[in-house]
C-alpha positions as CSV (number, residue, x, y, z in Angstrom):
1,X,-1.0,4.0,46.4
2,X,-4.1,1.8,46.4
3,X,-6.0,4.5,48.3
4,X,-4.9,7.1,45.7
5,X,-6.1,4.9,42.9
6,X,-9.5,4.4,44.5
7,X,-9.8,8.2,45.1
8,X,-8.9,8.9,41.5
9,X,-11.4,6.4,40.1
10,X,-14.2,7.7,42.3
11,X,-13.4,11.3,41.3
12,X,-14.1,10.3,37.7
13,X,-17.7,9.4,38.4
14,X,-18.4,12.1,40.9
15,X,-18.6,14.5,37.9
16,X,-19.7,12.2,35.1
17,X,-20.2,15.1,32.6
18,X,-16.6,16.3,33.1
19,X,-15.3,12.8,32.6
20,X,-17.4,12.2,29.6
21,X,-16.2,15.4,27.9
22,X,-12.5,14.5,28.5
23,X,-12.9,10.9,27.4
24,X,-14.8,12.2,24.3
25,X,-12.0,14.5,23.4
26,X,-9.5,11.6,23.5
27,X,-11.9,9.4,21.6
28,X,-12.4,11.9,18.9
29,X,-8.6,12.4,18.5
30,X,-8.0,8.6,18.3
31,X,-10.8,8.1,15.7
32,X,-9.5,11.1,13.6
33,X,-5.9,9.7,13.7
34,X,-7.0,6.2,12.8
35,X,-9.2,7.5,10.0
36,X,-6.4,9.5,8.4
37,X,-3.7,6.8,8.8
38,X,-6.1,4.1,7.6
39,X,-6.8,6.1,4.4
40,X,-3.1,6.8,3.9
41,X,-2.0,3.2,4.5
42,X,-4.8,1.9,2.4
43,X,-3.8,4.2,-0.5
44,X,-0.2,3.0,-0.1
45,X,-1.3,-0.7,-0.1
46,X,-3.4,-0.2,-3.3
47,X,-0.6,1.7,-5.0
48,X,2.0,-0.9,-4.2
49,X,-0.4,-3.8,-5.2
50,X,-1.2,-2.1,-8.5
51,X,2.5,-1.5,-9.3
52,X,3.4,-5.1,-8.4
53,X,0.5,-6.9,-10.1
54,X,0.4,-4.7,-13.3
55,X,4.2,-4.5,-13.8
56,X,7.1,-6.3,-12.1
57,X,5.7,-8.7,-9.6
58,X,7.3,-9.0,-6.2
59,X,10.6,-10.4,-7.6
60,X,12.1,-11.2,-11.0
61,X,14.8,-13.6,-12.0
62,X,16.7,-12.2,-15.0
63,X,19.9,-12.7,-17.0
64,X,22.8,-11.0,-15.2
65,X,23.1,-8.4,-18.0
66,X,19.5,-7.7,-18.6
67,X,18.8,-5.0,-16.0
68,X,21.6,-2.8,-17.3
69,X,21.0,-3.6,-21.0
70,X,17.4,-4.7,-21.5
71,X,17.8,-6.5,-24.8
72,X,16.3,-9.7,-26.3
73,X,20.0,-10.8,-26.6
74,X,20.2,-10.9,-22.8
75,X,17.3,-13.3,-22.3
76,X,17.3,-15.8,-19.5
77,X,17.7,-19.6,-20.2
78,X,15.0,-21.1,-18.0
79,X,16.9,-24.3,-17.0
80,X,17.2,-26.8,-14.2
81,X,19.4,-24.6,-12.0
82,X,16.6,-22.0,-11.6
83,X,13.9,-24.7,-11.3
84,X,15.8,-26.4,-8.4
85,X,16.3,-23.1,-6.6
86,X,12.7,-22.2,-6.9
87,X,11.5,-25.6,-5.8
88,X,13.5,-25.2,-2.5
89,X,11.4,-22.2,-1.7
90,X,8.0,-23.4,-3.0
91,X,6.5,-22.7,0.4
92,X,7.2,-19.0,0.1
93,X,6.6,-18.5,-3.6
94,X,3.0,-18.5,-4.5
95,X,3.4,-18.8,-8.2
96,X,5.7,-17.8,-11.1
97,X,4.8,-15.8,-14.3
98,X,7.2,-16.4,-17.3
99,X,7.5,-13.6,-19.9
100,X,9.3,-12.8,-23.0
101,X,8.9,-9.4,-24.5
102,X,10.4,-6.8,-26.9
103,X,9.6,-3.8,-29.0
104,X,8.4,-4.4,-32.5
105,X,6.7,-2.6,-35.4
106,X,3.1,-3.5,-35.9
107,X,1.5,-2.8,-39.2
108,X,-1.7,-3.2,-41.2
109,X,-1.5,-2.3,-44.9
110,X,0.2,1.2,-44.9
111,X,-0.4,2.0,-41.2
112,X,2.4,1.3,-38.7
113,X,2.8,1.6,-35.0
114,X,5.5,0.8,-32.4
115,X,4.2,-1.9,-30.1
116,X,5.4,-3.9,-27.2
117,X,5.0,-7.6,-27.8
118,X,4.8,-9.8,-24.7
119,X,4.6,-13.6,-24.7
120,X,2.6,-14.9,-21.7
121,X,1.0,-17.9,-20.2
122,X,-2.6,-16.6,-20.0
123,X,-3.6,-18.6,-16.9
124,X,-0.7,-17.2,-14.9
125,X,-1.2,-13.6,-16.1
126,X,-4.9,-13.9,-15.0
127,X,-3.8,-15.0,-11.6
128,X,-1.4,-12.0,-11.3
129,X,-3.3,-9.2,-12.9
130,X,-6.7,-10.6,-14.1
131,X,-5.8,-9.9,-17.7
132,X,-8.9,-11.8,-19.1
133,X,-11.2,-9.4,-17.3
134,X,-10.0,-6.6,-19.4
135,X,-11.1,-8.4,-22.6
136,X,-13.7,-6.3,-24.4
137,X,-13.9,-8.2,-27.7
138,X,-13.1,-11.6,-29.0
139,X,-11.4,-14.3,-26.8
140,X,-8.2,-14.9,-24.9
141,X,-5.8,-17.4,-26.4
142,X,-4.6,-20.6,-24.8
143,X,-1.1,-21.8,-24.6
144,X,-1.4,-23.7,-27.9
145,X,-3.1,-21.0,-30.0
146,X,-1.3,-18.9,-32.5
147,X,-3.3,-15.6,-32.6
148,X,-2.7,-12.3,-30.9
149,X,-4.6,-10.3,-28.3
150,X,-4.1,-6.5,-28.7
151,X,-4.8,-3.5,-26.6
152,X,-7.7,-1.2,-27.6
153,X,-5.4,1.8,-28.4
154,X,-3.4,-0.4,-30.9
155,X,-6.6,-1.6,-32.5
156,X,-7.9,2.0,-32.9
157,X,-4.6,3.4,-34.2
158,X,-4.1,0.6,-36.8
159,X,-7.9,0.3,-37.5
160,X,-7.9,-3.4,-36.5
161,X,-10.8,-5.5,-35.3
162,X,-11.2,-9.1,-34.3
163,X,-10.5,-11.4,-37.3
164,X,-8.1,-8.9,-39.0
165,X,-4.4,-9.7,-39.5
166,X,-1.5,-7.6,-38.3
167,X,2.2,-7.8,-39.3
168,X,4.8,-7.8,-36.5
169,X,8.5,-7.1,-37.3
170,X,11.4,-6.7,-35.0
171,X,14.7,-8.1,-33.9
172,X,15.0,-11.5,-32.4
173,X,17.6,-13.4,-30.4
174,X,21.2,-12.8,-31.5
175,X,20.3,-10.6,-34.5
176,X,17.7,-12.9,-36.0
177,X,14.8,-11.2,-37.8
178,X,11.6,-11.5,-36.0
179,X,8.6,-11.3,-38.4
180,X,5.2,-12.8,-38.5
181,X,1.5,-12.3,-39.4
182,X,-1.0,-12.9,-36.7
183,X,-4.7,-12.9,-36.6
184,X,-6.3,-10.6,-34.0
185,X,-8.3,-12.9,-31.8
186,X,-9.2,-10.5,-29.0
187,X,-9.0,-6.9,-27.8
188,X,-8.2,-5.8,-24.2
189,X,-8.7,-2.3,-22.7
190,X,-6.5,-0.8,-20.0
191,X,-6.9,2.3,-17.9
192,X,-3.3,3.4,-18.4
193,X,-2.9,5.1,-21.9
194,X,0.7,3.8,-22.1
195,X,-0.5,0.2,-21.9
196,X,-3.5,0.8,-24.0
197,X,-1.6,2.2,-26.9
198,X,1.3,-0.3,-27.1
199,X,0.5,-3.8,-25.8
200,X,0.3,-6.9,-28.0
201,X,0.1,-10.3,-26.4
202,X,1.1,-13.7,-27.9
203,X,1.1,-17.2,-26.3
204,X,4.5,-17.8,-24.7
205,X,5.6,-20.6,-27.0
206,X,4.5,-18.6,-30.1
207,X,6.4,-15.5,-28.8
208,X,9.5,-17.5,-28.2
209,X,9.3,-18.8,-31.7
210,X,8.7,-15.3,-33.1
211,X,11.8,-14.0,-31.3
212,X,13.8,-17.1,-32.2
213,X,14.5,-17.7,-28.5
214,X,13.1,-21.1,-27.6
215,X,13.1,-21.9,-23.8
216,X,14.2,-18.3,-23.1
217,X,12.6,-15.6,-21.0
218,X,13.2,-11.9,-20.5
219,X,12.2,-12.4,-16.9
220,X,10.6,-14.9,-14.6
221,X,8.2,-13.1,-12.3
222,X,7.9,-14.4,-8.7
223,X,4.8,-13.7,-6.6
224,X,5.1,-14.5,-2.9
225,X,2.5,-15.5,-0.3
226,X,3.6,-12.7,2.2
227,X,5.3,-9.5,1.1
228,X,7.3,-9.4,4.3
229,X,9.5,-12.3,2.9
230,X,10.4,-10.6,-0.4
231,X,13.8,-9.3,0.7
232,X,14.7,-12.6,2.5
233,X,13.7,-14.6,-0.5
234,X,15.7,-12.4,-2.8
235,X,18.8,-12.9,-0.7
236,X,18.4,-16.7,-0.5
237,X,17.9,-17.0,-4.3
238,X,21.0,-14.9,-4.9
239,X,23.0,-17.2,-2.7
240,X,21.6,-20.3,-4.6
241,X,22.0,-18.9,-8.2
242,X,25.3,-18.2,-10.0
243,X,25.5,-14.3,-10.0
244,X,27.7,-14.6,-13.2
245,X,24.6,-15.7,-15.1
246,X,21.6,-14.8,-13.1
247,X,20.3,-11.7,-11.2
248,X,17.4,-11.6,-8.7
249,X,15.7,-8.2,-8.5
250,X,13.0,-7.0,-6.1
251,X,10.3,-4.7,-7.4
252,X,11.9,-1.8,-5.4
253,X,15.1,-2.3,-7.4
254,X,13.3,-2.6,-10.7
255,X,11.2,0.5,-10.1
256,X,13.4,3.1,-8.2
257,X,11.2,6.0,-9.4
258,X,8.1,4.5,-8.0
259,X,9.9,3.8,-4.7
260,X,11.1,7.5,-4.6
261,X,7.6,8.7,-5.2
262,X,6.3,6.5,-2.3
263,X,9.0,7.8,0.0
264,X,8.2,11.4,-0.9
265,X,4.6,10.6,-0.1
266,X,5.6,9.1,3.2
267,X,7.4,12.3,4.1
268,X,4.3,14.3,3.4
269,X,2.3,11.9,5.5
270,X,4.6,12.5,8.5
271,X,4.0,16.2,8.2
272,X,0.2,15.7,8.1
273,X,0.5,13.3,11.1
274,X,2.4,15.8,13.2
275,X,-0.2,18.5,12.4
276,X,-2.9,16.1,13.4
277,X,-1.2,15.2,16.7
278,X,-0.6,18.9,17.5
279,X,-4.3,19.6,16.9
280,X,-5.4,16.6,19.0
281,X,-3.0,17.6,21.7
282,X,-4.3,21.1,22.0
283,X,-7.9,19.7,22.0
284,X,-7.1,17.5,24.9
285,X,-5.1,20.3,26.6
286,X,-8.1,22.7,26.4
287,X,-10.3,20.1,28.0
288,X,-7.8,19.4,30.8
289,X,-7.4,23.2,31.5
290,X,-11.1,23.7,31.7
291,X,-11.4,20.7,34.1
292,X,-8.5,22.0,36.2
293,X,-9.9,25.5,36.7
294,X,-13.3,24.1,37.6
295,X,-11.6,22.2,40.5
296,X,-9.3,24.9,41.9
297,X,-11.6,25.4,45.0
298,X,-11.7,21.6,45.5
299,X,-7.9,21.4,45.4
300,X,-7.5,24.3,47.8
301,X,-9.8,22.7,50.4
302,X,-8.1,19.3,50.0
303,X,-4.7,20.9,50.6
304,X,-6.0,22.9,53.5
305,X,-7.2,19.8,55.4
306,X,-3.9,18.1,55.1
307,X,-3.6,16.3,51.7
308,X,-0.1,16.5,50.5
309,X,0.7,18.1,47.2
310,X,2.4,15.0,45.9
311,X,-0.7,12.9,46.7
312,X,-3.0,15.4,45.0
313,X,-0.8,15.6,41.9
314,X,-0.7,11.8,41.8
315,X,-4.5,11.7,42.0
316,X,-4.7,14.2,39.1
317,X,-2.2,12.2,37.1
318,X,-4.1,8.9,37.7
319,X,-7.4,10.6,36.7
320,X,-5.9,11.7,33.4
321,X,-4.4,8.2,32.8
322,X,-7.8,6.5,33.4
323,X,-9.6,9.0,31.2
324,X,-7.0,8.8,28.5
325,X,-7.0,5.0,28.6
326,X,-10.8,4.9,28.4
327,X,-10.7,7.4,25.5
328,X,-8.1,5.4,23.6
329,X,-9.9,2.1,24.0
330,X,-13.3,3.6,23.1
331,X,-11.7,5.3,20.1
332,X,-10.2,2.0,18.8
333,X,-13.6,0.3,19.5
334,X,-15.4,2.9,17.5
335,X,-12.8,3.3,14.8
336,X,-12.3,-0.3,13.9
337,X,-15.8,-1.2,12.7
338,X,-15.9,2.1,10.7
339,X,-12.6,1.4,9.0
340,X,-13.6,-2.2,8.5
341,X,-16.8,-1.2,6.7
342,X,-14.9,1.4,4.6
343,X,-12.3,-1.3,3.8
344,X,-15.0,-3.5,2.3
345,X,-16.9,-0.5,0.8
346,X,-14.3,2.1,-0.3
347,X,-15.5,5.6,-1.2
348,X,-15.8,5.9,-4.9
349,X,-14.6,9.1,-6.6
350,X,-16.3,10.7,-9.5
351,X,-15.9,13.2,-12.4
352,X,-12.5,14.7,-13.1
353,X,-10.7,13.2,-10.0
354,X,-11.9,9.7,-11.1
355,X,-10.5,10.3,-14.6
356,X,-7.1,11.4,-13.1
357,X,-6.9,8.2,-11.0
358,X,-7.8,6.0,-14.0
359,X,-5.2,7.7,-16.2
360,X,-2.6,6.8,-13.5
361,X,-3.8,3.2,-13.6
362,X,-5.5,3.2,-10.2
363,X,-9.1,2.4,-9.4
364,X,-11.0,5.6,-8.6
365,X,-11.7,4.9,-4.9
366,X,-10.5,6.0,-1.5
367,X,-9.3,2.7,0.1
368,X,-9.0,2.2,3.8
369,X,-6.7,-0.2,5.6
370,X,-7.4,-2.3,8.7
371,X,-3.8,-3.2,9.4
372,X,-3.5,-3.9,13.2
373,X,-0.4,-1.6,13.5
374,X,-2.6,1.4,12.6
375,X,-4.9,1.0,15.6
376,X,-2.1,0.1,18.0
377,X,0.3,2.9,16.9
378,X,-2.4,5.6,16.8
379,X,-3.8,4.6,20.2
380,X,-0.4,4.6,21.9
381,X,0.5,7.9,20.3
382,X,-2.6,9.7,21.4
383,X,-2.3,8.1,24.9
384,X,1.3,9.4,25.2
385,X,0.1,12.9,24.1
386,X,-2.6,12.8,26.7
387,X,-0.1,11.8,29.4
388,X,2.2,14.7,28.4
389,X,-0.8,17.1,28.6
390,X,-1.6,15.7,32.1
391,X,1.7,17.2,33.4
392,X,0.0,20.6,33.4
393,X,-2.4,19.9,36.3
394,X,0.5,18.3,38.2
395,X,2.5,21.4,37.8
396,X,-0.5,23.6,38.7
397,X,-1.0,21.6,41.9
398,X,2.6,22.3,43.1
399,X,2.2,26.0,42.4
400,X,-1.3,26.4,43.7
401,X,-1.8,29.0,46.5
402,X,-3.9,27.0,49.0
403,X,-5.8,30.0,50.7
404,X,-6.8,31.8,47.5
405,X,-7.8,28.6,45.8
406,X,-10.0,27.5,48.7
407,X,-11.9,30.8,48.6
408,X,-12.9,30.5,44.9
C-alpha cells in the first residue's frame, strides 16, 4: 500500500499541468459553493437579527393569557417570582427589556390617527435596537421625563413638530380610561412604513401611569448571550414559573409567519445548493474524463508489463483523493479571506432594489457569513462529490482492453 501511495503521489507531479487543472476545478467548485452558502447564511443571520432586535427579542415572559388575547387587561405583574427566576440564569441572559404597549388614538386639534403607544426604558431599547440612532429631531427622553417621542410618519400625518402637544386616548387596565396630553420632545424615523406611521414612545413609568397599570408589563423581553441557548432557557424558565400565571415564548413561537417564510427560503436554498453541486460535479467529471483519456496508453503499458488492475485502479483512486483534498484545502484557504473581507465590507445595493430592502426593514446590503460550518460542510461535500466522480477511472481501468490501449 505504501508503494501505491508513493506512485500515486509521484504521478501527480509527473504531469504538473494536468494536476493543476484538476486541483483548480475542485478549488473553483469549493470557492463557488462557499460564496453562495456564505451569502445565503449571511442573509439569514441578518434577517433573524433584524426580526429579533426590532420586534420580539429572543424570548418574552408574558401573562399566561396575553398571547391568545393580547389586551392591556392581560398585562404581566413584574414581581419577585420572575426576578428570582431570571436571576438564576443571569449568566445566560444578556439583558432584559421591559415594555408596556397598546393601541390608542392620537390627535392634534381636529386631526386624528391610530397610533401604537409603547412605554420603554430608553437605555435598554438602545442596547437592543439602537433606537436613539433613529432620532432625527429633538431629543430622547430619560426614565424620569414626561414627554413623548414619535415616529416621522405620525408627525407628518398629524402635522406635529418638536414642541407641539398631542392628545392620546385609549383604554387602560381593567376598563380604565387612558388619556393624556404629551409634548413632542423628539422624532424618530424608521425604514419600515408600518413602524414609521404608528409608533409613539413614552417613558416606561409614564406609560404605566397612562394605562393605569403600575408595575405591569405587556412583555418582558429577554436577550441572550448565545442564540443556541434560547430553547433551553425557555424550557428552564417554564419549569421555574407557574404556567397558570406566566408564559415564556421564543421568537419563533411569537412570529410563526416569519419562521414559515424562513423555512420556505431554506427549501429554495436546498434546490440552489443541489443545482450548484451538480454543476460542480460535472465540472470535476469533465476534468477527470479528459485526464483519463490522456493516460489510456500509459495504463495499457502498465497493465502489459504486469501491474494488476486492482493496483492500477487504487493508484487512480489515490491520485483523485490527493487532488481533491488539495483542491478542497486550497478552496477553503482562498474562500475564507474573501468571505471575511465581504463580511466586514458587505456589498451595498442601490436604486430600486435598495428601496425594496428598506421597505422590508432590512439594510440594503448583501451580507456574507464566516460561520465555520459553511467552510467545513462545503469542503466535505465537494470532496465527497470528487470521490464519487473518481469511481469512473476505476471502472474504466477494469474494463480497459490492454492491447488496444497500449497502441494508442
